[in-house]
ZAKE-108856 format. One line per 10 residues: number of its first residue (from 1); their letters; for each residue x, y, z of C-alpha. Coordinates in steps of 0.001 Angstrom, whole numbers, plus 524288, in hexadecimal, padded with zeros to 5 digits. Layout:
residues N
NUM> A> X:Y:Z; ...
This chain:
residues 141
1> MDKLSQMIQA> 6D230:4AC9F:51137; 6D32D:4BB0D:50C9A; 6C7CA:4C41C:50BDB; 6C675:4C2E6:4FD2C; 6C487:4B204:4FDC5; 6BBA9:4B2F8:50981; 6B363:4BCB1:5015D; 6B2ED:4B733:4F499; 6B027:4AAA5:4FD02; 6A529:4AF5E:50341
11> EFENMEAVFN> 6A062:4B27F:4F54C; 6A1D2:4A48B:4F2B5; 69A6D:4A104:4FF40; 68EF3:4AA34:4FC53; 68D5D:4A5A4:4EDAB; 68DA7:49615:4F278; 6834E:499FB:4FA9F; 67CE1:49D33:4F05D; 67D05:492A3:4E906; 678DE:489B6:4F527
21> EMPSASNLPY> 66B15:491A9:4F2E4; 66A8E:491D7:4E4EC; 66113:48811:4DE95; 666FB:47E4A:4D284; 6646C:4825D:4C5E8; 65A4D:478A2:4C2A5; 6525A:47E33:4CD40; 650BC:48B87:4C69B; 64406:48951:4BE65; 63DB6:4874E:4CA1D
31> LSTLELAGVA> 63ED7:4920B:4D264; 636BC:49E57:4D49E; 63A65:4ABF0:4CD8D; 63DC1:4ADD6:4DD73; 64634:4A399:4DEED; 64D51:4A5CF:4D15C; 65014:4B46E:4D5FC; 65676:4ADF9:4E1FD; 65F36:4A486:4D891; 66263:4B0C7:4D1E0
41> AFIHNFYNGI> 667A7:4B823:4DD7A; 66FFD:4ABB5:4E056; 674B2:4ACDA:4D346; 676E7:4BB3A:4D3EE; 67D21:4B82D:4E1EC; 686F5:4AFBF:4DB5E; 68BF8:4B9B1:4D03D; 68D62:4C34F:4DC51; 69543:4BA25:4E3EC; 69E29:4B7DB:4D7E9
51> ENVLKQILFS> 69F17:4C70E:4D765; 6A145:4C94C:4E4AB; 6AC84:4C0AF:4E261; 6B230:4C6BF:4D66E; 6B212:4D2CB:4DBAB; 6B8ED:4D05C:4E82F; 6C3D9:4C828:4E023; 6C56B:4D4E3:4D758; 6C528:4DE6B:4E3FC; 6D0EE:4D628:4E9E3
61> QKIFLPEGKS> 6D783:4D619:4DD40; 6D658:4E47A:4DB7B; 6D0C1:4E265:4CEB7; 6C5CB:4ED6F:4CACA; 6B9AD:4E8D7:4CE3B; 6AF26:4EC00:4C3A4; 6A575:4F750:4C440; 69ADD:4FCB0:4BB15; 68F1E:4F64F:4B4AD; 696EE:4EB5E:4B126
71> WHKDLLEAAS> 69D2F:4E7BD:4BD8B; 69801:4D8F8:4BF11; 69C6C:4D4DB:4B13D; 6A7CC:4DDAD:4B25E; 6AB78:4D46B:4C03D; 6AB9D:4C9EB:4B8CA; 6B382:4CDD6:4ADE9; 6BE08:4D2F2:4B840; 6BE1D:4C637:4BF1B; 6C13B:4BF4B:4B1A6
81> KNNIISESCK> 6CA8A:4C828:4AEF2; 6D176:4C84A:4B9B9; 6D13F:4B97A:4BB3F; 6C9B2:4B610:4C6E7; 6BE6A:4AFA1:4BE70; 6C021:4A878:4B1A5; 6B9CD:4ACE9:4A4C8; 6B231:4A098:4A59D; 6ACC9:4A35D:4B3B1; 6AB57:4B0A8:4AF9E
91> NYLGQYLAFR> 6A258:4AD59:4A46C; 69A58:4A5AE:4AF18; 69923:4AF9A:4B8D0; 693B3:4B7EE:4AC3C; 6880A:4B111:4AC49; 68673:4B3A8:4BAFF; 6878A:4C20A:4B87B; 67F15:4C464:4AE5B; 674AA:4BD6C:4B5E5; 67932:4C4DB:4C241
101> HFFSHAYALD> 6765B:4D0FB:4B846; 66951:4CB26:4B4E4; 6650D:4C8DD:4C36F; 66875:4D75D:4C76E; 65F7C:4DDA5:4BC97; 6556F:4D22A:4BB64; 647AC:4D0AB:4C084; 64658:4C3AE:4C6FB; 63C48:4BF2E:4C056; 64598:4BF03:4B466
111> LYPDKMEPLV> 64D03:4B309:4BA4C; 64BF6:4A7EF:4B1E1; 650FF:49851:4B7C2; 6560A:49472:4AAF7; 65E90:4A102:4AA88; 663EC:49F17:4B9CC; 663AB:4907B:4B5F8; 672EF:4912A:4B15C; 676A1:49C11:4BACF; 67311:4930C:4C5E9
121> ENSKMVYNLF> 677C3:486F2:4C065; 68567:48C03:4BC8F; 686FD:49476:4C9B6; 68F6C:48B18:4D113; 69874:48646:4C596; 69A1E:49608:4C3ED; 69BEE:49803:4D283; 6A592:48CAD:4D43F; 6AC7E:492C9:4C686; 6AED5:49F16:4CDFA
131> KQEIRTYLSS> 6B200:49C01:4D9EB; 6BCFF:492AC:4D60E; 6C304:49D68:4CBEC; 6C1D0:4A73E:4D88D; 6C85B:49EE6:4E0DC; 6D47D:49AF4:4D58A; 6D76C:4A9B8:4D42B; 6D5C0:4ADC9:4E2AA; 6DF4E:4A0D5:4E4F6; 6E8BF:4A7E6:4DA40
141> K> 6EA35:4B676:4E186
């Protein structure tokens, strides 16, 4: 296994560890503010893993890594434009990008279970789609 594959596999393992700790979406309304903040951190960690994988691939392919205030959004755009991920996958990930931004700039007291439920509920599906698309992309190189 080459270095890129090892780094990506490590990110996938970290994301899977996050899923092992994340409660089900149906439990969110019963969690304390502190517990909701923990779930929000897990969602944030999941998306950070996505970004880490994309950055590693772009770097390894010598594709310009976005910079500036909008680099997070531009990273998804670059991954889609370079056929690393599909438009559909990019759209799903955009929801997690929006949450990442919110979580980074909000107070934990502003977290609401009903807003987080779809992200928790769909996270494994989005992860599996992303993982498959990354593996397909890498196998074509």
